[in-house]
N, C-alpha and C positions, 0 to 999 in steps of 0.2 A: 417535540423532538429537537427542534433547533436550539432550545434552551439547554438541553442536555449536551448537545454538541459544543456549545459555547462554554459550558462549564467543564468540558473534558471528560464527561461521564459516558458519552456515546461517540463513536467514531465512524466517519463516512468511508465507505470502501474506496471511492474515487470521485473525481470532480466531474460528474455528468448528471443530467436530470434523471431522477428515478433510481439513483445509486442506492444500494442497500446500506443500512446503518447497523453497526454492531453495538448492542446495548444489552446489559443484564445477561451475558453469556449466550445471546441469540442474535441472529441477523433479522432485521426488520425491513419490510419493503413498503413503499407508499402505493396507495391505490385510491384514486378519487377522493383525496383529502384526508384519508385515514391511514394509519400505520398498522400493518399486520405482521406478527412474528412468524418467521418460517418455523416449521416443525424441526425437531431435533435432527432428522436425517437431512433436511434442506440446509440447515445451519452447518452441519458437518461437511457437506459438499462444498459450500462457499468457503469454509475454513481451509479445506484441502486445496482448493483452487488458489486461494490467497497465498497459502504457503508455497505452492509451486511457482506462482508469479514472483514472489519475493526472492526465492532461490534463483530463478532464471534472471531476474533483474540484477541481483547481486553479482552474477558472473559477467554481466555485460557492462554494468555501470559501477566502476570502482568507488569505494566509499571516500577515498582520498585521491585527488588528481595526481597523475604521474608528474614527476619533476620535469621541467622543460629541458630539452637538450642544450648543451653548450653551443652557443652560436658559432664559435670558431672551429669546433671539431664535429659538430652535429651528432655528438654522442650523449647519451643520458648520463647523469652524474653516477660515478662509480664504474662506468664502463671504461675499458682501456683498449 
């Protein structure tokens, strides 16, 4: 699985031990040195939770940093 990740063919859900891996349209989980595919329902649930997390994260963490306020007026650029 590590080789697939390095080649960009598989993607880790997050950076923690035991994180599921997305590969071949399924989520996979490690267990005692083996990888097991989640069934379709399990993969669909992880996909739904991942979509919710991405949407929530996007509302809290902007994709571009806000411009710094002007030091003399303490206003953001474009404010008057």
